[in-house]
N, C-alpha and C positions, 0 to 999 in steps of 0.2 A: 325373355322369360328364363329364369334359372332352371337348371335341370330338376325335374320333379322327382319326388319320391313316389315310385310306382306302388299303388295299392294292390297287392296280390290277392288271389282268390284261394281260400283254404277250404277244403271239404273234409268230411269224415273219411277215415280209412276204409270203412266198410261200405259196400254198395247199398243204396237205399232200395226199398221195395217199390214196385210199380205204383205211381201215384194214382189216386182215384180220379184225378182231374185230367189224366192223359186221354187223348182222343181214342175212341174205340177203333180197333183194327190196326193201330200202330204196333210194330214189333216191339218186344221188350227192350227197354232202354237200359243201357249200363251206365254206370256213373262216369262223370268226368274224372280223369285221373286224380289221385289224392293230392298231387301238388297243385291242383286247381288250374292246370294248363289246358285251355281249350285249343290253343293254336299249335302246340308242339314245340314252343320256344320256352325260354327260361322263365318268363313271367308274362302275365296278361297285361297288355299295354293299354287297351281301350280303343283300338282302331275299329270302327264300324263301317262296313261296306254293304250297301244295298244294290242288288243287281236285278232289274226287271221285276220288282216286287209288286204284287197285286194282293190286296186284302179284300176278301169278299164275305158277305153274309148270305149263306145259301148260294144262289146263282147271281146275286146282285153285287157287283164290285163297289166298294166304298172308295177305293183309291187304286189306280192302275198304272203299271209299268214304271215304277219309281226306281231311279238310279241315283244314289248319293254316296259320296265318299267322305266320311266324317273322321277327320284326323284326331289322334289322341290328344288329351290334355288341352282341349279347347272347348269353347261354348258355341253350340250350334243351335240357332233359332229356326223354328218352323212356324211360318205365319200364313194367314189366309182366312177367308170367311168361314162361318159355321157351315158344316156339312161337306167340307172338301176332303175329309178323311185324315185330318192331322192326328187326332187321338188314336184312330185305328192303326195308323202307321207306327205311332209311338209304341202301342201295345204289341205290335208285331216284333219290335226290336228285342223284347225279352220273353216272348212267347206267352204273355198274359192274354193275348187274343184268343188262345186256345181254351180259355175258361169261359168264353161266350159260346153258347150252343149254336151250331151252324156256321161258325166263323172258320175260315181257313186262309192260308197264305200260300201263294205260289211265288216262284222266283227264288232268290238266294239272299239270305241275311247272314253276313259273316262277322265274327268277332275275331280280330287278329288272324284272319285267314281261315278260320274254321267255321263251317256252316252250322249255325246253332240249331237248325231244324234237322240235322242228320240223325239217323235212327239210333246212333250210339251216344247221343248227348241227352242227358236227363234234364227235363224242362225245369224242375224246381231249382236245380243248381244254376242253370242259366239265369234264373230270376234273382239269384244272390249275386252273381257276377255283374248283372245289369239290373240295378235297383230302380225303384220308381217312387216318385212323390206325386201325390194326386192333387186335384184342383182344390179341394177343401181339406183342411187338416183332419186326419182320421186316427188320433191316438186311441189306444184301447182304454175306454172310459173306466173300467173297473180296476185298472192297473196303476201302480205308482209311476212316477216319472222315471225312476231307475229301472223298473221292470219293463216299461215301454221300450227303453233303449236296448235292453238285452233280449227282448222278445224274439227277435230273429235268430239269435244264437240258441235260445232255449227251446223254441218251438219248431224252428225250421231245420234243425239238424246241422247247423253251421258251427257249433261250438267245437273248438279244438282241445285236445288233451292238454292240461296244464295251463290253460288260459285263465288269467285273473279277471273275473267278470267286473269287479269294481274298477280295475284299471281300464277295461274296455269302455265302461260307462263314462268314466271321466274323460277319456280321450275323445270319444264320440261327441260328447256334449261340448267339449272345447272346440272341436272342429266345426261344430254347428253354431259356435258363438253363443252358447247358452249356459255354459258351466257357471260363470260368475253369478248369474241370476237365480240358479236353482240349487247350488251346491249344498245349501243349508236346509233344503226341504225335499230331498230326493225321495222320501217315503210318502210325500203328498200325492194325491191323485192328479193325474195328468190334466184332467178337466179344470183344475184350479188355475191353469195358465191362461194367458191371453191368447187371442187367435194367432198372432204372429209368433208367439212363443210355442204354441202347439205345432205350428208348421215347422219351426226349427227343430222341435222334438222329433217330428216325423223324419226330418232329414237326418238327425242323429241316429235314429233307429235304422235307417237305410245304410248309414255309414258304418255301423257296428259290425256288419258282416263283410266289410272291406270290399266293396264293389270296385270295378274298374270303369264302369259307366253308370251314370245316374240320369234317368229320364225324369223330366219334370213337366207335368201337364197343368198349365195355367196355375203355377204355384202361388201367385200373388193376387188372383182374381177376387178373393174374399177378404183381402187385407187392406188396411189403411195405408196412407202414404209413408208414414214412418216405418211400419213393419215391412212394407214393400222395399224401401231403401235398404233395410238391413238384410233382407233375403237376397237382393241383387248384389250387395257387397259380398255376401257369403258365396254366391254363385261364382263370382270372379276369383275369390280366394280358393275355393275348392277345385277350380279348373287347373290349378297348378299341379294337382296330383291325379285327377280323374277326368274323364270325358263327360261333358254335360250336354244333353239334348233337351231343349226347352220348347214346348208349344206355348205360344202366346198370341192373344188378339191385340196386345198392346204394342203398336209399332215403335213407340218411343222406348219401351223396355227392350225390345229386340235390338234397337240401335245402340242402347246403352251397354248391354251386357254381353252381346254375342260377337264372336269372331267371324262366323259365317251365317248366312241367312238363306233359307229356301222358301220360295213362295208357292203355295198350292192354290188352285182355283177349281171351280166345278165346271165340267164340260156341259155346255148348254143342251146338247143333243142327248147324250147318254146318261147325264146326271151323276157321273162318277168324278171323284177328285183326281187331279193330275198335277204333276210338277211343272210349273211354268219356267222357273229359272232359279238357279242357285249360284252362290259365289261369296266372296268376302262381303261382310256387312257394309263396308265402305262403298263397294261397287254397287251393290243392290240398291242402296239408298241414294247414291249420288251419281251413278253412271250405268244404270241397268241397260242391257242391250235390248230387252223385250219391252215393247210399248205398254203391254198389260202390266208389267211390273212397275214401270214408271208411273202409270196412272194409279195403281193400288197404293204404292208407298207415299204418293202425294195426296192421297185422300179423295181422289176423284170418284172412286166407287169402293164398295166393300164395307 
């Protein structure tokens, strides 16, 4: 794979005020440095490390004791049956889990060596560095196609001085493989697009703020085969410059698009999710060391 162009993170020079969504009792959070560097290096690269991560709702763990090392500029698939904590883990990777009342995370989630849950890291800025695309397309229905793409810059405080919004919109739509289809109707409502186009619009919106990691929660579950193929092609292309973590129930999709795969199952006794095995996708699907993994990917259960 050729050397990627690293997508850096850019924040406003001024520190934001405390977000209304921050958990009560957490000390005041200061901004990530204005150069967007969470790790203290020259640029955010997109290396995600999970160390003994447990995600709980109240006193009930959804997924427990997860350790994963997700290399930058790769596609990492998370597979497993419903209820094993896949989405909870995904939302813990960019602190969206904090928006759910009663949810909390223990352990350590690192981006390029920096703990994203440290008291001096501002959660909304983490969510711009680590973007997210949801299961169903969720464009803002009252906004135009162009305004949807620029919404993160306009509403989330990510706009930099001197940035040409028109250029950001075009670049983001091109990266999402949507520009040629919408360039002549940028002022049309986003809801005039097909389902697959809406999902690519949501990807363009996430790309506009220049994330280094993109989380995708079942991004093709509501799409037809043609739209799914386009999204999968887009995932592979985007992985040249950003890290992608995708939750999917579709084993064939995981095998097609990912470089590594992690299987999660549910503990029969405690009913929490846990990591069974992770490794290269080739090994997980064709030479897994754990019998449960071999049985799951062969379709014997799940």
